[in-house]
NUKE-363801 format. One line per 10 residues: number of its first residue (from 1); their letters; for each residue x, y, z of N, C-alpha, C, O. Coordinates in pm, whole numbers. Example, Ala and Ser with C-alpha at 12.3 -4.5 7.8 and 13.67 -1.06 7.14 Angstrom:
1	as	1319 -569 780 1230 -450 780 1320 -330 780 1424 -332 846; 1285 -225 708 1367 -106 714 1290 3 787 1341 114 804 $
This chain:
1	xxxxxxxxxx	-603 25491 -7104 -606 25535 -7194 -596 25690 -7159 -638 25748 -7059; -524 25741 -7277 -486 25876 -7278 -638 25958 -7294 -706 25940 -7395; -686 26054 -7175 -793 26122 -7193 -794 26252 -7282 -890 26324 -7258; -710 26297 -7378 -765 26359 -7454 -793 26255 -7617 -771 26307 -7726; -823 26170 -7609 -891 26094 -7720 -1032 26043 -7683 -1048 25976 -7581; -1128 26072 -7760 -1212 26051 -7750 -1292 25884 -7800 -1286 25827 -7909; -1363 25842 -7672 -1347 25680 -7727 -1477 25633 -7714 -1559 25692 -7644; -1505 25527 -7780 -1654 25508 -7847 -1660 25362 -7892 -1563 25300 -7934; -1812 25304 -7876 -1811 25176 -7852 -1772 25084 -8014 -1774 25154 -8115; -1748 24969 -8026 -1790 24930 -8150 -1803 24766 -8133 -1829 24713 -8025 $
11	xxxxxxxxxx	-1778 24681 -8276 -1806 24558 -8271 -1742 24483 -8374 -1757 24518 -8491; -1677 24392 -8346 -1581 24329 -8449 -1674 24245 -8495 -1742 24170 -8425; -1678 24257 -8612 -1755 24239 -8758 -1693 24103 -8804 -1757 23998 -8800; -1587 24112 -8841 -1513 23984 -8863 -1376 23975 -8891 -1322 24085 -8905; -1288 23856 -8905 -1171 23848 -8906 -1140 23749 -9048 -1222 23675 -9102; -1021 23767 -9085 -984 23677 -9206 -798 23692 -9203 -749 23805 -9202; -727 23595 -9202 -607 23602 -9235 -560 23673 -9382 -594 23632 -9493; -471 23794 -9351 -431 23784 -9507 -283 23750 -9485 -228 23830 -9561; -191 23681 -9429 -82 23629 -9421 -94 23512 -9271 -158 23538 -9169; -2 23367 -9298 0 23305 -9158 3 23367 -9032 -52 23326 -8930 $
21	xxxxxxxxxx	54 23444 -9043 36 23543 -8882 16 23653 -8882 82 23724 -8806; -94 23719 -8978 -155 23827 -8979 -305 23836 -9019 -331 23804 -9135; -425 23880 -8924 -506 23888 -8945 -571 24005 -8961 -549 24087 -8873; -676 24050 -9084 -708 24149 -9083 -860 24178 -8999 -958 24106 -9021; -862 24253 -8935 -1036 24300 -8799 -1064 24387 -8888 -1002 24478 -8943; -1209 24328 -8897 -1329 24452 -8950 -1404 24518 -8827 -1453 24447 -8738; -1412 24668 -8826 -1475 24682 -8709 -1575 24772 -8680 -1525 24884 -8667; -1719 24772 -8660 -1813 24884 -8666 -1838 24946 -8591 -1890 24888 -8496; -1821 25128 -8574 -1857 25148 -8480 -1982 25167 -8421 -2073 25152 -8502; -2024 25200 -8286 -2139 25174 -8254 -2182 25292 -8155 -2116 25328 -8058 $
31	xxxxxxxxxx	-2327 25354 -8207 -2324 25481 -8114 -2285 25622 -8173 -2339 25730 -8150; -2171 25592 -8261 -2150 25715 -8324 -2092 25706 -8463 -2059 25596 -8507; -2078 25823 -8541 -2097 25784 -8694 -1940 25766 -8724 -1841 25817 -8673; -1957 25673 -8827 -1857 25616 -8906 -1830 25790 -8960 -1910 25884 -8967; -1671 25780 -8995 -1580 25858 -9051 -1518 25827 -9159 -1456 25721 -9168; -1525 25922 -9264 -1434 25902 -9375 -1272 25909 -9300 -1240 25970 -9197; -1177 25817 -9398 -1041 25887 -9323 -896 25932 -9478 -906 25896 -9596; -834 25976 -9445 -705 26028 -9523 -653 25898 -9534 -679 25817 -9445; -561 25857 -9661 -434 25771 -9623 -371 25785 -9540 -337 25903 -9531; -313 25696 -9435 -191 25688 -9313 -305 25710 -9207 -288 25730 -9087 $
41	xxxxxxxxxx	-388 25704 -9253 -486 25732 -9092 -482 25588 -9000 -489 25470 -9035; -470 25647 -8880 -492 25518 -8802 -603 25533 -8687 -668 25635 -8667; -610 25426 -8624 -707 25462 -8522 -674 25364 -8341 -613 25257 -8347; -702 25396 -8256 -679 25342 -8133 -787 25257 -8049 -908 25279 -8038; -720 25168 -7999 -787 25048 -7965 -780 24999 -7810 -675 24950 -7768; -892 25013 -7728 -840 24941 -7625 -828 24809 -7587 -911 24723 -7616; -721 24788 -7517 -676 24654 -7521 -669 24605 -7346 -649 24702 -7274; -679 24499 -7286 -634 24431 -7161 -480 24373 -7189 -467 24312 -7295; -395 24383 -7126 -243 24366 -7074 -244 24278 -6984 -246 24347 -6882; -244 24138 -6941 -196 24095 -6830 -347 24176 -6723 -332 24203 -6604 $
51	xxxxxxxxxx	-463 24197 -6790 -582 24251 -6691 -553 24423 -6691 -634 24497 -6635; -473 24457 -6737 -466 24623 -6707 -515 24672 -6858 -469 24635 -6966; -577 24727 -6842 -609 24832 -6921 -541 24908 -6995 -473 24994 -6938; -541 24900 -7133 -388 24973 -7234 -464 24995 -7342 -579 24949 -7338; -428 25056 -7442 -456 25045 -7560 -323 25044 -7714 -202 25064 -7724; -409 25018 -7787 -268 25028 -7916 -319 25086 -8029 -432 25061 -8070; -224 25183 -8095 -221 25217 -8233 -280 25091 -8381 -225 24981 -8392; -337 25113 -8430 -347 25056 -8546 -345 25124 -8711 -449 25188 -8723; -285 25129 -8803 -310 25173 -8919 -438 25119 -9006 -476 25003 -8995; -493 25203 -9085 -662 25160 -9128 -569 25099 -9251 -473 25151 -9309 $
61	xxxxxxxxxx	-632 24969 -9270 -598 24960 -9426 -709 24932 -9504 -721 24842 -9586; -784 25013 -9473 -936 25025 -9578 -1047 25009 -9521 -1038 24985 -9400; -1153 25013 -9566 -1282 24987 -9487 -1379 24943 -9567 -1367 24958 -9689; -1466 24895 -9523 -1582 24806 -9547 -1741 24923 -9529 -1721 25039 -9496; -1864 24883 -9551 -1992 24922 -9518 -1980 25018 -9381 -2018 24972 -9274; -1933 25130 -9388 -1930 25176 -9247 -1870 25080 -9135 -1927 25028 -9039; -1738 25073 -9176 -1648 25011 -9137 -1514 25036 -9112 -1460 25082 -9212; -1441 25023 -9019 -1272 25032 -9030 -1199 24887 -9027 -1230 24806 -8940; -1099 24857 -9127 -1009 24771 -9117 -851 24796 -9088 -791 24892 -9136; -794 24708 -9012 -708 24714 -8931 -612 24558 -8967 -659 24447 -8992 $
71	xxxxxxxxxx	-513 24586 -8962 -460 24418 -8991 -325 24423 -8846 -258 24522 -8817; -319 24305 -8786 -251 24285 -8655 -145 24165 -8690 -193 24061 -8736; -13 24175 -8672 51 24065 -8692 112 23997 -8542 210 24040 -8482; 34 23889 -8504 94 23833 -8402 243 23770 -8355 312 23699 -8428; 268 23799 -8254 387 23844 -8201 387 23793 -8062 323 23846 -7972; 462 23691 -8048 419 23639 -7887 544 23718 -7775 554 23735 -7653; 639 23757 -7915 768 23871 -7821 681 24028 -7794 722 24123 -7727; 563 24018 -7864 519 24186 -7810 481 24209 -7696 492 24116 -7616; 442 24295 -7665 388 24375 -7524 240 24307 -7509 201 24326 -7394; 156 24244 -7576 64 24159 -7550 -23 24237 -7612 -129 24233 -7550 $
81	xxxxxxxxxx	-30 24316 -7718 -174 24409 -7790 -201 24239 -7889 -304 24171 -7899; -74 24219 -7942 -128 24138 -8060 -229 24000 -8009 -342 23964 -8040; -127 23948 -7920 -234 23835 -7834 -377 23877 -7788 -477 23815 -7823; -378 23962 -7726 -505 24033 -7714 -635 24036 -7822 -753 24010 -7797; -585 24070 -7928 -660 24116 -8068 -693 23986 -8109 -811 23956 -8127; -610 23913 -8124 -613 23753 -8211 -687 23682 -8098 -718 23568 -8134; -737 23717 -7938 -836 23634 -7885 -952 23638 -7886 -1029 23558 -7834; -988 23770 -7970 -1106 23847 -7994 -1178 23718 -8080 -1116 23628 -8138; -1316 23733 -8073 -1425 23627 -8220 -1489 23757 -8216 -1479 23856 -8144; -1580 23715 -8350 -1666 23768 -8396 -1745 23833 -8292 -1758 23782 -8181 $
91	xxxxxxxxxx	-1792 23929 -8320 -1929 23989 -8235 -1894 24032 -8124 -1975 24066 -8038; -1732 24039 -8104 -1642 24088 -7961 -1718 24237 -7953 -1790 24281 -8042; -1680 24314 -7808 -1721 24431 -7828 -1629 24526 -7783 -1595 24520 -7665; -1583 24612 -7853 -1434 24711 -7816 -1489 24841 -7790 -1605 24876 -7773; -1378 24906 -7791 -1363 25074 -7763 -1259 25132 -7834 -1146 25087 -7813; -1275 25240 -7926 -1223 25254 -8076 -1229 25426 -8020 -1302 25465 -7929; -1137 25508 -8095 -1120 25638 -8112 -1144 25609 -8274 -1114 25514 -8345; -1222 25750 -8303 -1236 25782 -8436 -1092 25817 -8514 -994 25859 -8451; -1092 25796 -8648 -953 25791 -8729 -892 25926 -8663 -950 26029 -8628; -742 25887 -8657 -656 26001 -8668 -547 25981 -8768 -524 25863 -8795 $
101	xxxxxxxxxx	-458 26094 -8841 -374 26105 -8928 -248 26189 -8873 -257 26311 -8864; -106 26108 -8829 -13 26129 -8788 94 26121 -8895 209 26157 -8868; 54 26066 -9041 124 26028 -9136 47 26057 -9244 -12 25970 -9308; 42 26189 -9273 -55 26221 -9400 34 26239 -9520 149 26283 -9526; -80 26176 -9655 22 26185 -9779 -42 26320 -9854 -156 26363 -9835; 36 26363 -9923 29 26511 -9976 54 26477 -10111 165 26450 -10157; -68 26481 -10183 -76 26489 -10331 -12 26582 -10418 27 26686 -10364; 9 26569 -10551 46 26679 -10629 192 26678 -10672 233 26764 -10749; 265 26592 -10627 433 26565 -10649 405 26494 -10751 306 26428 -10781; 575 26528 -10839 542 26430 -10984 633 26300 -10952 713 26254 -11034 $
111	xxxxxxxxxx	614 26253 -10837 690 26116 -10850 692 26080 -10669 729 26155 -10579; 638 25933 -10661 626 25900 -10489 697 25757 -10497 686 25681 -10593; 764 25734 -10390 810 25564 -10345 778 25569 -10229 803 25650 -10140; 683 25421 -10232 632 25425 -10108 743 25282 -10069 790 25195 -10142; 754 25309 -9923 866 25145 -9852 827 25113 -9762 802 25187 -9666; 810 24976 -9768 736 24927 -9643 839 24789 -9595 901 24718 -9674; 837 24776 -9474 916 24687 -9408 809 24584 -9335 754 24639 -9239; 771 24467 -9357 731 24395 -9271 574 24460 -9243 523 24534 -9327; 516 24431 -9139 371 24494 -9110 337 24625 -9136 226 24677 -9133; 478 24686 -9170 494 24873 -9181 406 24871 -9311 354 24979 -9342 $
121	xxxxxxxxxx	382 24754 -9397 250 24760 -9513 152 24830 -9479 106 24906 -9565; 75 24827 -9318 -34 24835 -9314 -92 24996 -9372 -187 25017 -9447; 23 25119 -9295 -14 25250 -9352 12 25258 -9505 -29 25360 -9562; 54 25194 -9555 141 25237 -9704 15 25178 -9788 -17 25251 -9882; -59 25067 -9775 -163 25017 -9830 -268 25158 -9896 -267 25190 -10015; -329 25207 -9818 -404 25318 -9827 -321 25397 -9921 -359 25390 -10038; -236 25456 -9901 -145 25579 -9949 -153 25512 -10142 -205 25564 -10240; -82 25387 -10127 -68 25349 -10278 -233 25298 -10334 -241 25320 -10455; -304 25265 -10303 -423 25277 -10346 -470 25399 -10381 -527 25420 -10488; -446 25504 -10273 -485 25678 -10333 -420 25737 -10427 -457 25835 -10492 $
131	xxxxxxxxxx	-276 25651 -10439 -194 25737 -10590 -242 25665 -10679 -270 25726 -10782; -263 25555 -10678 -316 25478 -10795 -454 25527 -10872 -477 25536 -10993; -532 25556 -10762 -671 25618 -10802 -710 25761 -10877 -807 25804 -10939; -573 25811 -10836 -575 25964 -10862 -483 25962 -10989 -507 26052 -11070; -405 25894 -11014 -325 25887 -11181 -178 25933 -11149 -96 25953 -11239; -148 25951 -11005 8 25950 -10961 75 25858 -10974 35 25746 -10942; 217 25887 -11034 336 25814 -11055 383 25792 -10946 416 25882 -10869; 400 25602 -10906 426 25591 -10775 521 25455 -10783 489 25385 -10879; 605 25415 -10721 638 25279 -10698 631 25218 -10518 642 25274 -10410; 615 25130 -10545 560 25040 -10416 710 24948 -10346 741 24854 -10419 $
141	xxxxxxxxxx	783 24960 -10245 905 24855 -10272 863 24799 -10129 850 24879 -10036; 837 24636 -10106 775 24599 -10001 917 24462 -9968 950 24363 -10033; 978 24532 -9813 1069 24399 -9787 1014 24318 -9690 947 24380 -9608; 1019 24230 -9678 982 24122 -9575 1075 23986 -9578 1153 23939 -9660; 1030 23946 -9451 1190 23841 -9416 1151 23674 -9538 1231 23601 -9596; 1019 23671 -9536 998 23554 -9583 861 23546 -9686 758 23590 -9637; 853 23483 -9849 771 23469 -9901 657 23468 -9876 563 23532 -9923; 668 23346 -9751 531 23269 -9748 439 23360 -9629 328 23321 -9591; 492 23462 -9588 381 23543 -9467 436 23696 -9526 489 23779 -9453; 415 23712 -9659 367 23855 -9713 249 23897 -9653 161 23818 -9687 $
151	xxxxxxxxxx	205 23983 -9581 77 24042 -9541 -22 24121 -9689 26 24224 -9736; -132 24074 -9741 -160 24110 -9862 -113 24073 -9989 -152 24116 -10097; 2 23965 -9959 39 24011 -10083 -38 23952 -10226 18 23981 -10332; -140 23886 -10231 -217 23832 -10371 -306 23991 -10427 -340 24023 -10541; -324 24066 -10292 -426 24199 -10329 -362 24326 -10368 -417 24418 -10428; -218 24319 -10319 -101 24369 -10371 -45 24404 -10504 -23 24511 -10560; -26 24261 -10543 50 24189 -10683 -76 24224 -10765 -50 24285 -10869; -204 24199 -10744 -322 24261 -10832 -339 24394 -10858 -357 24450 -10967; -330 24448 -10733 -351 24604 -10753 -233 24695 -10830 -252 24780 -10916; -117 24656 -10780 -20 24720 -10844 84 24666 -10920 192 24722 -10942 $
161	xxxxxxxxxx	40 24526 -10971 154 24481 -11077 268 24519 -11061 327 24518 -10953; 331 24574 -11208 473 24601 -11214 519 24694 -11113 638 24693 -11081; 423 24786 -11053 461 24878 -10944 530 24821 -10850 634 24875 -10813; 491 24713 -10797 534 24651 -10644 645 24586 -10703 651 24527 -10811; 740 24607 -10607 879 24535 -10561 885 24461 -10469 861 24520 -10363; 910 24335 -10456 906 24263 -10322 1058 24217 -10303 1128 24161 -10387; 1092 24252 -10174 1259 24238 -10122 1233 24123 -10010 1199 24140 -9893; 1259 24001 -10082 1280 23870 -9965 1395 23900 -9890 1492 23929 -9959; 1410 23900 -9790 1576 23899 -9674 1564 23703 -9717 1680 23675 -9744; 1508 23619 -9728 1542 23506 -9668 1621 23432 -9832 1701 23340 -9848 $
171	xxxxxxxxxx	1552 23522 -9930 1602 23470 -10094 1719 23588 -10131 1758 23610 -10245; 1765 23657 -10011 1888 23694 -10048 1897 23821 -10139 1995 23849 -10208; 1802 23881 -10133 1741 24008 -10202 1708 24090 -10071 1645 24037 -9979; 1745 24204 -10066 1745 24344 -9985 1715 24456 -10024 1777 24479 -10128; 1646 24546 -9993 1623 24660 -10006 1769 24708 -9994 1844 24684 -9900; 1803 24800 -10132 1912 24901 -10106 1840 25013 -10141 1802 25036 -10256; 1812 25105 -10014 1735 25207 -10008 1798 25361 -10060 1730 25463 -10067; 1926 25352 -10091 1970 25491 -10152 1972 25486 -10320 1952 25590 -10382; 1999 25340 -10403 1918 25331 -10531 1780 25309 -10556 1734 25333 -10667; 1690 25253 -10434 1563 25356 -10472 1549 25455 -10463 1468 25495 -10547 $
181	xxxxxxxxxx	1604 25562 -10372 1600 25664 -10355 1653 25774 -10534 1587 25854 -10600; 1757 25737 -10547 1836 25780 -10669 1694 25763 -10747 1661 25874 -10788; 1613 25677 -10777 1539 25651 -10938 1433 25756 -10889 1369 25795 -10986; 1399 25806 -10792 1282 25918 -10770 1318 26033 -10833 1432 26076 -10852; 1232 26072 -10857 1258 26198 -10936 1278 26351 -10834 1198 26367 -10741; 1366 26435 -10855 1424 26528 -10769 1328 26593 -10679 1367 26621 -10565; 1187 26626 -10721 1135 26667 -10629 1022 26613 -10558 937 26680 -10500; 1030 26431 -10572 915 26324 -10531 944 26304 -10415 1053 26339 -10370; 831 26232 -10327 880 26222 -10226 854 26075 -10159 767 26002 -10207; 934 26032 -10043 939 25918 -9986 853 25870 -9884 895 25894 -9771 $
191	xxxxxxxxxx	740 25807 -9892 689 25762 -9777 742 25639 -9705 789 25562 -9788; 752 25590 -9575 864 25437 -9518 763 25452 -9362 726 25549 -9295; 742 25292 -9347 672 25223 -9279 765 25109 -9247 753 25004 -9311; 854 25120 -9158 912 24959 -9092 976 25007 -9022 978 25126 -8991; 1075 24878 -8965 1151 24895 -8840 1286 24992 -8838 1322 25044 -8944; 1346 25011 -8738 1432 25114 -8697 1540 25101 -8783 1562 25204 -8847; 1606 25019 -8804 1705 25008 -8931 1659 25054 -9042 1709 25151 -9100; 1584 25005 -9072 1513 25042 -9232 1527 25233 -9217 1597 25308 -9284; 1453 25257 -9130 1432 25395 -9098 1541 25451 -9085 1520 25554 -9149; 1673 25461 -9038 1801 25521 -9036 1884 25471 -9165 1976 25548 -9197 $
201	xxxxxxxxxx	1870 25374 -9233 1958 25396 -9352 1853 25494 -9433 1915 25578 -9500; 1719 25505 -9444 1676 25562 -9546 1687 25706 -9498 1646 25784 -9584; 1731 25765 -9387 1734 25890 -9351 1869 25931 -9359 1888 26052 -9375; 1990 25837 -9349 2087 25845 -9405 2169 25881 -9535 2276 25934 -9563; 2034 25809 -9618 2087 25793 -9773 1974 25945 -9829 1992 26001 -9937; 1899 25973 -9760 1800 26107 -9798 1849 26213 -9785 1828 26311 -9856; 1936 26205 -9668 2055 26337 -9651 2190 26348 -9753 2257 26436 -9807; 2187 26243 -9746 2366 26192 -9881 2301 26232 -10023 2374 26251 -10121; 2180 26241 -10030 2112 26244 -10182 2084 26421 -10186 2071 26485 -10290; 2079 26477 -10052 2061 26620 -10066 1958 26667 -10109 1959 26780 -10156 $
211	xxxxxxxxxx	1835 26587 -10103 1689 26626 -10106 1637 26704 -10006 1712 26713 -9909; 1527 26769 -9998 1421 26850 -9919 1411 26791 -9816 1317 26714 -9840; 1444 26771 -9710 1414 26699 -9592 1235 26654 -9550 1185 26561 -9486; 1171 26787 -9634 1008 26774 -9582 962 26641 -9693 866 26564 -9685; 1058 26650 -9784 1020 26505 -9879 1000 26376 -9831 923 26293 -9880; 1114 26352 -9675 1108 26244 -9638 1011 26216 -9574 985 26312 -9502; 913 26102 -9554 821 26129 -9467 815 25970 -9396 824 25869 -9466; 801 25965 -9265 795 25808 -9219 690 25787 -9085 657 25888 -9023; 647 25675 -9049 600 25629 -8964 675 25505 -8906 703 25413 -8982; 711 25497 -8764 790 25378 -8704 690 25280 -8630 570 25292 -8606 $
221	xxxxxxxxxx	787 25174 -8599 723 25046 -8494 780 25108 -8370 899 25135 -8349; 654 25132 -8274 699 25176 -8164 759 25071 -8040 780 25111 -7926; 782 24927 -8086 839 24860 -8035 963 24804 -8076 1031 24718 -8020; 993 24894 -8229 1153 24858 -8270 1270 24890 -8182 1255 24962 -8084; 1368 24847 -8209 1496 24929 -8150 1625 24816 -8185 1625 24707 -8243; 1727 24892 -8122 1869 24839 -8158 1889 24682 -8097 1946 24590 -8156; 1837 24675 -7983 1856 24579 -7881 1734 24504 -7857 1629 24564 -7879; 1729 24338 -7800 1661 24262 -7781 1624 24345 -7616 1692 24394 -7525; 1491 24328 -7644 1412 24387 -7474 1447 24318 -7358 1399 24205 -7349; 1504 24348 -7285 1517 24300 -7178 1490 24354 -7038 1523 24472 -7022 $
231	xxxxxxxxxx	1437 24290 -6936 1378 24370 -6772 1540 24424 -6745 1656 24388 -6764; 1449 24552 -6678 1549 24682 -6648 1487 24705 -6489 1379 24656 -6458; 1551 24770 -6412 1506 24853 -6292 1477 25018 -6363 1530 25062 -6465; 1411 25066 -6304 1368 25219 -6317 1354 25243 -6126 1282 25186 -6045; 1458 25352 -6110 1463 25431 -5962 1452 25538 -5998 1503 25604 -6088; 1340 25566 -5882 1323 25744 -5889 1313 25788 -5761 1210 25805 -5697; 1421 25803 -5727 1469 25856 -5567 1398 25975 -5520 1383 25970 -5398; 1349 26080 -5574 1235 26109 -5503 1120 26087 -5496 1048 26169 -5439; 1073 25984 -5544 970 25900 -5495 982 25775 -5389 888 25717 -5332; 1115 25750 -5378 1184 25629 -5318 1096 25492 -5406 1026 25403 -5357 $
241	xxxxxxxxxx	1118 25507 -5487 1072 25387 -5594 1148 25293 -5662 1229 25323 -5750; 1125 25178 -5625 1225 25093 -5792 1142 24975 -5803 1098 24895 -5721; 1133 24991 -5972 1037 24953 -6007 1070 24851 -6121 1129 24914 -6208; 1056 24720 -6156 1110 24621 -6252 1024 24650 -6362 902 24666 -6351; 1109 24661 -6503 1014 24722 -6606 1020 24564 -6669 1139 24530 -6663; 945 24463 -6723 949 24383 -6792 988 24348 -6916 961 24449 -6982; 1043 24254 -7003 1067 24283 -7100 1017 24296 -7226 1069 24319 -7335; 879 24273 -7180 741 24303 -7317 618 24336 -7252 506 24287 -7244; 697 24468 -7194 600 24623 -7104 694 24743 -7123 816 24745 -7106; 633 24816 -7152 689 24971 -7137 739 25024 -7020 670 24995 -6922 $
251	xxxxxxxxxx	850 25101 -6995 867 25195 -6852 740 25275 -6861 697 25285 -6746; 654 25342 -6956 543 25397 -6927 408 25308 -6847 328 25338 -6758; 431 25196 -6922 330 25108 -6874 355 25046 -6707 283 25022 -6610; 518 25036 -6744 527 24984 -6551 521 25108 -6458 525 25088 -6336; 515 25208 -6496 503 25332 -6413 377 25336 -6354 353 25327 -6234; 274 25353 -6470 112 25338 -6421 73 25257 -6356 -21 25273 -6279; 137 25148 -6372 79 25042 -6270 87 25043 -6139 8 24983 -6066; 203 25125 -6092 252 25186 -5948 215 25326 -5960 271 25412 -5892; 103 25357 -6061 45 25483 -5982 125 25584 -6026 68 25688 -5997; 235 25609 -6085 339 25693 -6127 260 25718 -6282 260 25631 -6369 $
261	xxxxxxxxxx	188 25863 -6300 140 25913 -6422 261 25995 -6511 332 26083 -6462; 267 25952 -6639 368 26023 -6699 225 26069 -6836 144 25983 -6868; 220 26200 -6892 220 26262 -6944 244 26180 -7122 339 26189 -7200; 131 26114 -7134 149 26041 -7318 70 26094 -7407 -2 26190 -7378; 72 26026 -7552 -6 26069 -7627 20 25997 -7740 -54 25899 -7730; 111 25985 -7893 118 25889 -7973 174 25735 -7945 153 25639 -8019; 252 25737 -7820 306 25609 -7758 350 25520 -7834 350 25398 -7818; 399 25600 -7947 496 25545 -8064 653 25648 -8043 700 25656 -8156; 725 25709 -7965 825 25788 -7977 842 25867 -8074 952 25895 -8121; 707 25923 -8123 734 26022 -8222 668 26158 -8150 706 26260 -8206 $
271	xxxxxxxxxx	575 26182 -8037 564 26293 -8004 646 26370 -7920 631 26491 -7935; 744 26327 -7820 816 26338 -7713 737 26411 -7597 788 26498 -7526; 573 26355 -7585 501 26393 -7478 561 26342 -7332 567 26408 -7228; 608 26195 -7357 646 26111 -7233 788 26136 -7180 825 26111 -7066; 862 26189 -7277 992 26201 -7235 1022 26276 -7046 969 26374 -6994; 1104 26197 -6999 1124 26223 -6858 1307 26222 -6853 1377 26151 -6924; 1353 26313 -6756 1490 26318 -6728 1535 26226 -6660 1491 26195 -6549; 1648 26161 -6727 1737 26068 -6695 1842 26143 -6586 1887 26253 -6618; 1878 26089 -6469 1970 26098 -6362 2069 26027 -6392 2178 26086 -6396; 2065 25869 -6425 2159 25805 -6419 2132 25685 -6503 2014 25668 -6534 $
281	xxxxxxxxxx	2251 25565 -6562 2205 25498 -6628 2291 25384 -6595 2392 25429 -6649; 2343 25229 -6532 2483 25195 -6531 2435 25085 -6645 2488 24975 -6628; 2358 25091 -6740 2373 25008 -6912 2360 25120 -6978 2367 25238 -6942; 2331 25047 -7124 2305 25152 -7212 2169 25166 -7247 2083 25078 -7240; 2153 25284 -7287 1991 25302 -7340 1984 25319 -7476 2044 25388 -7558; 1855 25203 -7481 1804 25166 -7604 1708 25321 -7705 1596 25306 -7756; 1755 25397 -7707 1668 25510 -7779 1578 25451 -7891 1626 25427 -8001; 1439 25426 -7861 1401 25373 -8009 1263 25473 -8074 1187 25431 -8161; 1255 25600 -8017 1200 25712 -8012 1279 25795 -8169 1395 25808 -8211; 1164 25831 -8209 1243 25967 -8340 1163 26109 -8339 1128 26181 -8432 $
291	xxxxxxxxxx	1146 26125 -8176 1162 26256 -8123 1258 26319 -8110 1265 26432 -8157; 1346 26269 -8050 1562 26326 -8012 1629 26296 -8178 1626 26209 -8265; 1688 26434 -8152 1803 26378 -8281 1919 26309 -8197 1922 26283 -8077; 2029 26283 -8312 2120 26214 -8243 2204 26238 -8176 2277 26148 -8133; 2224 26395 -8137 2301 26453 -8024 2216 26428 -7929 2269 26359 -7841; 2096 26457 -7905 1990 26412 -7773 2006 26320 -7797 1893 26286 -7762; 2052 26222 -7833 2052 26078 -7783 2158 26052 -7710 2175 25987 -7607; 2229 26115 -7779 2403 26089 -7703 2443 26142 -7574 2538 26111 -7503; 2327 26249 -7554 2364 26340 -7439 2280 26209 -7298 2321 26200 -7183; 2183 26142 -7348 2139 26009 -7217 2103 26127 -7138 2176 26144 -7041 $
301	xxxxxxxxxx	1998 26224 -7156 1971 26313 -7029 1782 26278 -7016 1709 26290 -6917; 1760 26249 -7110 1619 26220 -7126 1575 26096 -7209 1653 26036 -7282; 1444 26063 -7191 1407 25921 -7236 1274 25956 -7273 1209 26051 -7229; 1234 25862 -7365 1083 25858 -7412 1028 25706 -7347 1046 25592 -7388; 958 25754 -7236 914 25620 -7156 860 25544 -7222 888 25426 -7203; 748 25580 -7336 658 25507 -7422 750 25363 -7504 718 25244 -7506; 865 25428 -7562 903 25307 -7596 1093 25274 -7593 1152 25166 -7600; 1134 25380 -7583 1301 25345 -7490 1295 25287 -7365 1212 25313 -7277; 1409 25188 -7359 1420 25124 -7219 1620 25108 -7212 1709 25132 -7293; 1617 25067 -7100 1765 25050 -7082 1742 24884 -7108 1644 24811 -7117 $
311	xxxxxxxxxx	1930 24864 -7117 1967 24737 -7182 1965 24654 -7045 2081 24620 -7019; 1890 24616 -6964 1914 24559 -6819 1948 24652 -6740 1944 24766 -6786; 1983 24637 -6621 2110 24724 -6495 1951 24805 -6431 1835 24763 -6419; 2016 24932 -6402 1904 25035 -6340 1930 25161 -6422 2039 25202 -6464; 1795 25220 -6438 1776 25310 -6481 1736 25426 -6391 1621 25408 -6350; 1789 25535 -6348 1736 25636 -6246 1684 25771 -6318 1755 25852 -6379; 1573 25775 -6301 1495 25885 -6350 1424 25982 -6252 1411 25953 -6133; 1381 26095 -6305 1302 26179 -6243 1144 26229 -6327 1158 26280 -6438; 1062 26220 -6297 923 26252 -6342 864 26386 -6279 886 26426 -6165; 773 26454 -6387 672 26556 -6300 597 26482 -6250 505 26555 -6216 $
321	xxxx	573 26383 -6221 440 26343 -6135 474 26375 -5999 587 26352 -5956; 356 26440 -5908 360 26500 -5806 261 26451 -5709 157 26516 -5720; 257 26353 -5611 133 26306 -5565 78 26374 -5495 125 26467 -5429; -49 26329 -5501 -118 26469 -5387 -121 26426 -5260 -162 26499 -5170 $
């Protein structure tokens, strides 16, 4: 777990299903003060992945009586965080951080477009609630694969009525992000959380609209990419190390298991702190970060170890790690 974060004890108060494959977890801090949080905030929770300590960031979907609420979609293809969370029973002890916000909502704009893809609805929920409460103009476009597993469907429909527009891909209705942007006031803001493809479509449409770049704000899935994850080998010649990265783990995690520490913070490909030098790659690199621009990605001379990976083969790198 990152040393720069302050961790405290907590207790799992309750869980409930908000979709067949999504559970909401209500968590109470122990021995530390509950803190209010602005829309878009998240907490970090310590997890065990194959008995190895790790952590995951979860957006806050709301709060109870001095508690925090998060929602976790179960995925057997994930790196293991969701399986760990779903294994917990009410009363379980946890470690968490106080709320942090890397996806802040700026009030006072004439119009807001909120876009969510799948479980990306979690940080958007508190934004929509805040905009409604403060009387701002907003719309919520929510894309999901199937109608039967829409997280928080009933709550969202009741709270936002005709301001909520659902796009169900299995029913042949897909979100046209360019068209959505066209309906936004010229100085309005777009807040988006969803898979990489949706984000890239939004960035391209936003650029084409010639709107101020500062009015496009987004958060990503740390595991989203252009290719399905598969195992690959990381070679570090200076350390005489060859390490296999499993399909369901990150390069950052695999290096840590072998005693090679890489500085990191967000672990979502946003801050760039974990970027390391690429010396060679005999396959393609799936850049899953949003830290590097397109030119930097094409250069393939650095990689964000927290989310990006090779598509099989061998990736040769060098790190700042120097053994004592």
